N, CA, C and O atoms as CSV, one atom per row, in Angstrom:
chain,resi,resn,atom,element,x,y,z
A,1,TYR,N,N,2.965,-51.906,-40.268
A,1,TYR,CA,C,3.656,-50.687,-40.605
A,1,TYR,C,C,4.499,-50.215,-39.422
A,1,TYR,O,O,4.002,-50.053,-38.307
A,2,ILE,N,N,5.741,-50.007,-39.683
A,2,ILE,CA,C,6.666,-49.606,-38.627
A,2,ILE,C,C,6.312,-48.222,-38.092
A,2,ILE,O,O,6.418,-47.984,-36.889
A,3,ILE,N,N,5.893,-47.306,-38.963
A,3,ILE,CA,C,5.629,-45.929,-38.527
A,3,ILE,C,C,4.517,-45.878,-37.482
A,3,ILE,O,O,4.546,-45.015,-36.605
A,4,LYS,N,N,3.538,-46.781,-37.553
A,4,LYS,CA,C,2.454,-46.778,-36.565
A,4,LYS,C,C,2.973,-47.103,-35.169
A,4,LYS,O,O,2.339,-46.743,-34.178
A,5,LYS,N,N,4.099,-47.767,-35.080
A,5,LYS,CA,C,4.685,-48.127,-33.793
A,5,LYS,C,C,5.562,-47.018,-33.225
A,5,LYS,O,O,5.947,-47.071,-32.057
A,6,ASP,N,N,5.876,-46.028,-34.027
A,6,ASP,CA,C,6.765,-44.962,-33.587
A,6,ASP,C,C,5.946,-43.842,-32.943
A,6,ASP,O,O,5.187,-43.160,-33.632
A,7,PRO,N,N,6.091,-43.644,-31.627
A,7,PRO,CA,C,5.262,-42.652,-30.930
A,7,PRO,C,C,5.583,-41.202,-31.295
A,7,PRO,O,O,4.790,-40.302,-31.018
A,8,ILE,N,N,6.723,-40.977,-31.906
A,8,ILE,CA,C,7.074,-39.614,-32.318
A,8,ILE,C,C,6.689,-39.376,-33.781
A,8,ILE,O,O,6.097,-38.347,-34.108
A,9,ALA,N,N,7.021,-40.314,-34.649
A,9,ALA,CA,C,6.784,-40.137,-36.085
A,9,ALA,C,C,5.307,-40.251,-36.468
A,9,ALA,O,O,4.834,-39.494,-37.315
A,10,TYR,N,N,4.574,-41.184,-35.856
A,10,TYR,CA,C,3.199,-41.415,-36.305
A,10,TYR,C,C,2.289,-40.202,-36.132
A,10,TYR,O,O,1.549,-39.886,-37.063
A,11,PRO,N,N,2.301,-39.503,-34.995
A,11,PRO,CA,C,1.435,-38.319,-34.892
A,11,PRO,C,C,1.760,-37.249,-35.945
A,11,PRO,O,O,0.859,-36.572,-36.441
A,12,ILE,N,N,3.022,-37.104,-36.277
A,12,ILE,CA,C,3.420,-36.139,-37.313
A,12,ILE,C,C,2.906,-36.599,-38.668
A,12,ILE,O,O,2.364,-35.803,-39.435
A,13,PHE,N,N,3.076,-37.881,-38.962
A,13,PHE,CA,C,2.587,-38.443,-40.211
A,13,PHE,C,C,1.066,-38.332,-40.308
A,13,PHE,O,O,0.537,-37.982,-41.363
A,14,LYS,N,N,0.369,-38.626,-39.226
A,14,LYS,CA,C,-1.105,-38.560,-39.202
A,14,LYS,C,C,-1.567,-37.133,-39.463
A,14,LYS,O,O,-2.527,-36.918,-40.203
A,15,LYS,N,N,-0.894,-36.160,-38.863
A,15,LYS,CA,C,-1.256,-34.755,-39.098
A,15,LYS,C,C,-1.034,-34.388,-40.570
A,15,LYS,O,O,-1.853,-33.693,-41.171
A,16,TYR,N,N,0.068,-34.854,-41.138
A,16,TYR,CA,C,0.354,-34.635,-42.561
A,16,TYR,C,C,-0.779,-35.186,-43.423
A,16,TYR,O,O,-1.258,-34.507,-44.332
A,17,CYS,N,N,-1.205,-36.408,-43.139
A,17,CYS,CA,C,-2.292,-37.038,-43.902
A,17,CYS,C,C,-3.615,-36.312,-43.676
A,17,CYS,O,O,-4.409,-36.166,-44.606
A,18,ASN,N,N,-3.857,-35.858,-42.448
A,18,ASN,CA,C,-5.071,-35.083,-42.168
A,18,ASN,C,C,-5.099,-33.800,-42.987
A,18,ASN,O,O,-6.144,-33.409,-43.507
A,19,ASN,N,N,-3.943,-33.147,-43.099
A,19,ASN,CA,C,-3.869,-31.912,-43.892
A,19,ASN,C,C,-4.153,-32.190,-45.368
A,19,ASN,O,O,-4.869,-31.429,-46.018
A,20,ILE,N,N,-3.600,-33.267,-45.889
A,20,ILE,CA,C,-3.864,-33.632,-47.281
A,20,ILE,C,C,-5.343,-33.954,-47.467
A,20,ILE,O,O,-5.956,-33.533,-48.448
A,21,ALA,N,N,-5.912,-34.699,-46.527
A,21,ALA,CA,C,-7.332,-35.046,-46.600
A,21,ALA,C,C,-8.204,-33.792,-46.568
A,21,ALA,O,O,-9.224,-33.729,-47.254
A,22,GLN,N,N,-7.812,-32.803,-45.783
A,22,GLN,CA,C,-8.569,-31.550,-45.717
A,22,GLN,C,C,-8.539,-30.830,-47.062
A,22,GLN,O,O,-9.558,-30.306,-47.510
A,23,VAL,N,N,-7.377,-30.804,-47.702
A,23,VAL,CA,C,-7.269,-30.177,-49.024
A,23,VAL,C,C,-8.146,-30.930,-50.033
A,23,VAL,O,O,-8.855,-30.311,-50.826
A,24,ILE,N,N,-8.097,-32.241,-49.999
A,24,ILE,CA,C,-8.916,-33.054,-50.898
A,24,ILE,C,C,-10.395,-32.821,-50.627
A,24,ILE,O,O,-11.189,-32.683,-51.557
A,25,TYR,N,N,-10.762,-32.777,-49.351
A,25,TYR,CA,C,-12.160,-32.539,-48.985
A,25,TYR,C,C,-12.636,-31.194,-49.530
A,25,TYR,O,O,-13.719,-31.106,-50.110
A,26,ASN,N,N,-11.833,-30.152,-49.344
A,26,ASN,CA,C,-12.210,-28.821,-49.826
A,26,ASN,C,C,-12.318,-28.789,-51.346
A,26,ASN,O,O,-13.259,-28.212,-51.891
A,27,ALA,N,N,-11.362,-29.402,-52.029
A,27,ALA,CA,C,-11.408,-29.448,-53.497
A,27,ALA,C,C,-12.635,-30.217,-53.967
A,27,ALA,O,O,-13.307,-29.804,-54.912
A,28,ASP,N,N,-12.928,-31.333,-53.310
A,28,ASP,CA,C,-14.109,-32.128,-53.671
A,28,ASP,C,C,-15.383,-31.334,-53.419
A,28,ASP,O,O,-16.307,-31.382,-54.231
A,29,TYR,N,N,-15.448,-30.614,-52.324
A,29,TYR,CA,C,-16.625,-29.812,-52.002
A,29,TYR,C,C,-16.874,-28.749,-53.068
A,29,TYR,O,O,-18.015,-28.510,-53.464
A,30,LEU,N,N,-15.798,-28.115,-53.527
A,30,LEU,CA,C,-15.928,-27.052,-54.525
A,30,LEU,C,C,-16.174,-27.579,-55.937
A,30,LEU,O,O,-16.948,-26.999,-56.698
A,31,LEU,N,N,-15.506,-28.686,-56.281
A,31,LEU,CA,C,-15.492,-29.145,-57.665
A,31,LEU,C,C,-16.292,-30.425,-57.915
A,31,LEU,O,O,-16.433,-30.840,-59.066
A,32,ASP,N,N,-16.814,-31.056,-56.869
A,32,ASP,CA,C,-17.573,-32.295,-56.978
A,32,ASP,C,C,-16.796,-33.342,-57.784
A,32,ASP,O,O,-17.266,-33.831,-58.811
A,33,LEU,N,N,-15.617,-33.667,-57.300
A,33,LEU,CA,C,-14.697,-34.567,-57.991
A,33,LEU,C,C,-15.151,-36.023,-57.893
A,33,LEU,O,O,-15.795,-36.420,-56.922
A,34,ASP,N,N,-14.811,-36.797,-58.896
A,34,ASP,CA,C,-15.075,-38.233,-58.873
A,34,ASP,C,C,-13.868,-39.000,-58.359
A,34,ASP,O,O,-14.012,-40.002,-57.658
A,35,ARG,N,N,-12.675,-38.525,-58.711
A,35,ARG,CA,C,-11.460,-39.257,-58.363
A,35,ARG,C,C,-10.313,-38.268,-58.155
A,35,ARG,O,O,-10.163,-37.290,-58.886
A,36,ILE,N,N,-9.516,-38.560,-57.136
A,36,ILE,CA,C,-8.312,-37.787,-56.847
A,36,ILE,C,C,-7.150,-38.766,-56.875
A,36,ILE,O,O,-7.185,-39.788,-56.190
A,37,ALA,N,N,-6.120,-38.465,-57.660
A,37,ALA,CA,C,-4.970,-39.356,-57.788
A,37,ALA,C,C,-3.772,-38.748,-57.059
A,37,ALA,O,O,-3.465,-37.565,-57.207
A,38,ILE,N,N,-3.109,-39.583,-56.275
A,38,ILE,CA,C,-1.938,-39.161,-55.503
A,38,ILE,C,C,-0.714,-39.874,-56.061
A,38,ILE,O,O,-0.731,-41.090,-56.255
A,39,GLY,N,N,0.341,-39.118,-56.318
A,39,GLY,CA,C,1.557,-39.705,-56.873
A,39,GLY,C,C,2.788,-39.257,-56.114
A,39,GLY,O,O,2.697,-38.728,-55.006
A,40,GLY,N,N,3.916,-39.471,-56.713
A,40,GLY,CA,C,5.180,-39.109,-56.095
A,40,GLY,C,C,5.773,-40.273,-55.334
A,40,GLY,O,O,5.130,-41.308,-55.158
A,41,GLY,N,N,6.987,-40.102,-54.889
A,41,GLY,CA,C,7.713,-41.175,-54.215
A,41,GLY,C,C,7.020,-41.686,-52.971
A,41,GLY,O,O,7.029,-42.886,-52.696
A,42,ILE,N,N,6.421,-40.779,-52.217
A,42,ILE,CA,C,5.773,-41.194,-50.970
A,42,ILE,C,C,4.556,-42.086,-51.227
A,42,ILE,O,O,4.143,-42.839,-50.346
A,43,SER,N,N,3.989,-42.005,-52.414
A,43,SER,CA,C,2.806,-42.818,-52.722
A,43,SER,C,C,3.141,-44.303,-52.836
A,43,SER,O,O,2.236,-45.131,-52.937
A,44,SER,N,N,4.411,-44.646,-52.822
A,44,SER,CA,C,4.814,-46.055,-52.843
A,44,SER,C,C,4.559,-46.742,-51.509
A,44,SER,O,O,4.598,-47.969,-51.419
A,45,GLN,N,N,4.300,-45.954,-50.477
A,45,GLN,CA,C,4.025,-46.501,-49.152
A,45,GLN,C,C,2.521,-46.700,-48.987
A,45,GLN,O,O,1.779,-45.718,-48.981
A,46,PRO,N,N,2.052,-47.934,-48.855
A,46,PRO,CA,C,0.604,-48.185,-48.736
A,46,PRO,C,C,-0.056,-47.442,-47.580
A,46,PRO,O,O,-1.236,-47.102,-47.664
A,47,ILE,N,N,0.676,-47.186,-46.513
A,47,ILE,CA,C,0.097,-46.505,-45.355
A,47,ILE,C,C,-0.359,-45.089,-45.702
A,47,ILE,O,O,-1.273,-44.566,-45.065
A,48,LEU,N,N,0.255,-44.468,-46.689
A,48,LEU,CA,C,-0.115,-43.101,-47.066
A,48,LEU,C,C,-1.556,-43.056,-47.553
A,48,LEU,O,O,-2.376,-42.325,-46.997
A,49,LEU,N,N,-1.868,-43.824,-48.577
A,49,LEU,CA,C,-3.215,-43.821,-49.135
A,49,LEU,C,C,-4.236,-44.243,-48.085
A,49,LEU,O,O,-5.304,-43.642,-47.967
A,50,GLU,N,N,-3.904,-45.259,-47.340
A,50,GLU,CA,C,-4.792,-45.768,-46.300
A,50,GLU,C,C,-5.130,-44.681,-45.272
A,50,GLU,O,O,-6.295,-44.506,-44.911
A,51,THR,N,N,-4.133,-43.967,-44.812
A,51,THR,CA,C,-4.332,-42.950,-43.790
A,51,THR,C,C,-5.058,-41.732,-44.338
A,51,THR,O,O,-5.899,-41.154,-43.649
A,52,ILE,N,N,-4.749,-41.333,-45.564
A,52,ILE,CA,C,-5.465,-40.207,-46.190
A,52,ILE,C,C,-6.932,-40.572,-46.380
A,52,ILE,O,O,-7.811,-39.757,-46.103
A,53,GLN,N,N,-7.205,-41.778,-46.845
A,53,GLN,CA,C,-8.593,-42.209,-47.027
A,53,GLN,C,C,-9.354,-42.205,-45.707
A,53,GLN,O,O,-10.505,-41.770,-45.656
A,54,GLU,N,N,-8.723,-42.683,-44.643
A,54,GLU,CA,C,-9.366,-42.681,-43.316
A,54,GLU,C,C,-9.699,-41.253,-42.890
A,54,GLU,O,O,-10.812,-40.979,-42.441
A,55,SER,N,N,-8.744,-40.353,-43.028
A,55,SER,CA,C,-8.954,-38.959,-42.631
A,55,SER,C,C,-10.022,-38.299,-43.484
A,55,SER,O,O,-10.844,-37.537,-42.975
A,56,PHE,N,N,-10.017,-38.587,-44.778
A,56,PHE,CA,C,-11.019,-38.022,-45.687
A,56,PHE,C,C,-12.418,-38.489,-45.299
A,56,PHE,O,O,-13.353,-37.688,-45.264
A,57,MET,N,N,-12.564,-39.775,-45.010
A,57,MET,CA,C,-13.878,-40.301,-44.646
A,57,MET,C,C,-14.342,-39.752,-43.293
A,57,MET,O,O,-15.541,-39.559,-43.088
A,58,GLU,N,N,-13.424,-39.501,-42.382
A,58,GLU,CA,C,-13.797,-38.859,-41.115
A,58,GLU,C,C,-14.401,-37.479,-41.382
A,58,GLU,O,O,-15.401,-37.101,-40.772
A,59,LEU,N,N,-13.783,-36.734,-42.297
A,59,LEU,CA,C,-14.316,-35.418,-42.658
A,59,LEU,C,C,-15.669,-35.543,-43.352
A,59,LEU,O,O,-16.601,-34.796,-43.053
A,60,ARG,N,N,-15.767,-36.492,-44.282
A,60,ARG,CA,C,-17.030,-36.681,-45.011
A,60,ARG,C,C,-18.156,-37.056,-44.052
A,60,ARG,O,O,-19.275,-36.562,-44.188
A,61,ASN,N,N,-17.871,-37.912,-43.097
A,61,ASN,CA,C,-18.903,-38.324,-42.142
A,61,ASN,C,C,-19.276,-37.191,-41.187
A,61,ASN,O,O,-20.426,-37.090,-40.757
A,62,LYS,N,N,-18.323,-36.358,-40.862
A,62,LYS,CA,C,-18.575,-35.245,-39.955
A,62,LYS,C,C,-19.365,-34.126,-40.626
A,62,LYS,O,O,-20.257,-33.538,-40.014
A,63,TYR,N,N,-19.037,-33.832,-41.883
A,63,TYR,CA,C,-19.649,-32.711,-42.597
A,63,TYR,C,C,-20.425,-33.150,-43.830
A,63,TYR,O,O,-20.439,-32.433,-44.831
A,64,ARG,N,N,-21.055,-34.281,-43.784
A,64,ARG,CA,C,-21.738,-34.829,-44.966
A,64,ARG,C,C,-22.750,-33.839,-45.523
A,64,ARG,O,O,-23.693,-33.440,-44.840
A,65,GLU,N,N,-22.537,-33.453,-46.768
A,65,GLU,CA,C,-23.432,-32.546,-47.475
A,65,GLU,C,C,-24.229,-33.274,-48.553
A,65,GLU,O,O,-25.304,-32.827,-48.953
A,66,ASP,N,N,-23.693,-34.394,-49.016
A,66,ASP,CA,C,-24.354,-35.168,-50.067
A,66,ASP,C,C,-23.928,-36.622,-49.931
A,66,ASP,O,O,-23.212,-36.976,-48.995
A,67,VAL,N,N,-24.361,-37.458,-50.855
A,67,VAL,CA,C,-24.028,-38.888,-50.779
A,67,VAL,C,C,-22.868,-39.269,-51.694
A,67,VAL,O,O,-22.463,-40.430,-51.745
A,68,HIS,N,N,-22.350,-38.303,-52.401
A,68,HIS,CA,C,-21.252,-38.541,-53.339
A,68,HIS,C,C,-19.919,-38.556,-52.599
A,68,HIS,O,O,-19.589,-37.598,-51.901
A,69,ASP,N,N,-19.155,-39.629,-52.743
A,69,ASP,CA,C,-17.816,-39.700,-52.161
A,69,ASP,C,C,-16.789,-39.814,-53.282
A,69,ASP,O,O,-16.851,-40.717,-54.116
A,70,ALA,N,N,-15.846,-38.881,-53.280
A,70,ALA,CA,C,-14.762,-38.955,-54.258
A,70,ALA,C,C,-13.877,-40.153,-53.927
A,70,ALA,O,O,-13.690,-40.503,-52.762
A,71,GLN,N,N,-13.348,-40.760,-54.951
A,71,GLN,CA,C,-12.454,-41.906,-54.778
A,71,GLN,C,C,-11.013,-41.396,-54.782
A,71,GLN,O,O,-10.617,-40.664,-55.689
A,72,ILE,N,N,-10.229,-41.779,-53.776
A,72,ILE,CA,C,-8.823,-41.394,-53.700
A,72,ILE,C,C,-8.001,-42.608,-54.114
A,72,ILE,O,O,-8.103,-43.677,-53.512
A,73,VAL,N,N,-7.189,-42.429,-55.148
A,73,VAL,CA,C,-6.413,-43.537,-55.711
A,73,VAL,C,C,-4.952,-43.120,-55.869
A,73,VAL,O,O,-4.611,-41.942,-55.768
A,74,LEU,N,N,-4.111,-44.100,-56.117
A,74,LEU,CA,C,-2.707,-43.826,-56.418
A,74,LEU,C,C,-2.530,-43.649,-57.917
A,74,LEU,O,O,-3.197,-44.317,-58.707
A,75,CYS,N,N,-1.641,-42.758,-58.308
A,75,CYS,CA,C,-1.298,-42.602,-59.719
A,75,CYS,C,C,-0.689,-43.906,-60.224
A,75,CYS,O,O,-0.003,-44.611,-59.484
A,76,GLN,N,N,-0.940,-44.208,-61.457
A,76,GLN,CA,C,-0.465,-45.468,-62.038
A,76,GLN,C,C,1.054,-45.578,-61.989
A,76,GLN,O,O,1.589,-46.636,-61.657
A,77,TYR,N,N,1.745,-44.498,-62.316
A,77,TYR,CA,C,3.204,-44.571,-62.433
A,77,TYR,C,C,3.938,-44.061,-61.199
A,77,TYR,O,O,5.168,-44.036,-61.178
A,78,LYS,N,N,3.201,-43.657,-60.178
A,78,LYS,CA,C,3.773,-43.188,-58.912
A,78,LYS,C,C,4.924,-42.217,-59.146
A,78,LYS,O,O,4.729,-41.165,-59.755
A,79,ASN,N,N,6.107,-42.551,-58.676
A,79,ASN,CA,C,7.230,-41.626,-58.761
A,79,ASN,C,C,7.901,-41.605,-60.137
A,79,ASN,O,O,8.782,-40.781,-60.379
A,80,ASP,N,N,7.499,-42.494,-61.031
A,80,ASP,CA,C,8.114,-42.539,-62.359
A,80,ASP,C,C,7.415,-41.631,-63.369
A,80,ASP,O,O,7.872,-41.517,-64.506
A,81,ALA,N,N,6.334,-40.994,-62.983
A,81,ALA,CA,C,5.590,-40.148,-63.917
A,81,ALA,C,C,6.472,-39.044,-64.497
A,81,ALA,O,O,6.378,-38.733,-65.684
A,82,ASN,N,N,7.329,-38.453,-63.662
A,82,ASN,CA,C,8.183,-37.379,-64.156
A,82,ASN,C,C,9.168,-37.893,-65.203
A,82,ASN,O,O,9.465,-37.193,-66.170
A,83,LEU,N,N,9.674,-39.109,-65.017
A,83,LEU,CA,C,10.613,-39.678,-65.989
A,83,LEU,C,C,9.908,-40.019,-67.305
A,83,LEU,O,O,10.458,-39.797,-68.384
A,84,ILE,N,N,8.719,-40.545,-67.211
A,84,ILE,CA,C,7.939,-40.878,-68.410
A,84,ILE,C,C,7.589,-39.598,-69.166
A,84,ILE,O,O,7.662,-39.558,-70.394
A,85,GLY,N,N,7.208,-38.556,-68.432
A,85,GLY,CA,C,6.895,-37.270,-69.062
A,85,GLY,C,C,8.110,-36.660,-69.744
A,85,GLY,O,O,8.005,-36.114,-70.842
A,86,ALA,N,N,9.258,-36.753,-69.095
A,86,ALA,CA,C,10.487,-36.214,-69.687
A,86,ALA,C,C,10.855,-36.974,-70.957
A,86,ALA,O,O,11.257,-36.373,-71.952
A,87,MET,N,N,10.716,-38.287,-70.918
A,87,MET,CA,C,11.022,-39.102,-72.101
A,87,MET,C,C,10.046,-38.802,-73.242
A,87,MET,O,O,10.455,-38.705,-74.399
A,88,ALA,N,N,8.771,-38.656,-72.920
A,88,ALA,CA,C,7.782,-38.323,-73.948
A,88,ALA,C,C,8.094,-36.971,-74.574
A,88,ALA,O,O,7.994,-36.805,-75.789
A,89,HIS,N,N,8.470,-36.007,-73.743
A,89,HIS,CA,C,8.835,-34.689,-74.253
A,89,HIS,C,C,10.027,-34.772,-75.190
A,89,HIS,O,O,10.031,-34.159,-76.258
A,90,LEU,N,N,11.044,-35.537,-74.784
A,90,LEU,CA,C,12.238,-35.706,-75.605
A,90,LEU,C,C,11.906,-36.360,-76.930
A,90,LEU,O,O,12.399,-35.938,-77.976
A,91,MET,N,N,11.078,-37.384,-76.893
A,91,MET,CA,C,10.716,-38.114,-78.114
A,91,MET,C,C,9.853,-37.276,-79.056
A,91,MET,O,O,9.870,-37.492,-80.268
A,92,ASN,N,N,9.092,-36.315,-78.502
A,92,ASN,CA,C,8.214,-35.498,-79.330
A,92,ASN,C,C,8.888,-34.247,-79.888
A,92,ASN,O,O,8.296,-33.542,-80.705
A,93,GLN,N,N,10.095,-33.970,-79.464
A,93,GLN,CA,C,10.798,-32.792,-79.972
A,93,GLN,C,C,11.253,-33.054,-81.400
A,93,GLN,O,O,11.672,-34.158,-81.749
A,94,LYS,N,N,11.160,-32.012,-82.210
A,94,LYS,CA,C,11.612,-32.107,-83.593
A,94,LYS,C,C,13.064,-31.675,-83.656
A,94,LYS,O,O,13.418,-30.612,-83.145
A,95,HIS,N,N,13.889,-32.467,-84.262
A,95,HIS,CA,C,15.327,-32.158,-84.351
A,95,HIS,C,C,15.642,-31.471,-85.644
A,95,HIS,O,O,16.799,-31.134,-85.898
């Protein structure tokens, strides 16, 4: 991954992923989630999911309250979900 080699971009990216992991951790703590799906254009980059999962597990290991770990996955359609939803809406409209 090129971003890991960039001394300016990587710390910013890592902080971004840590923030997302913190939100996921808090939501999981409150709601006892089984799976969290991440989508959008940025989800096309494998480093995103990998880094969020690492940060999430660091939090889980630090503050372990139970043995249940939520699974963080990518949305099936990634950035195309909005287009599929728009097409479905159009097709379901009555003319």
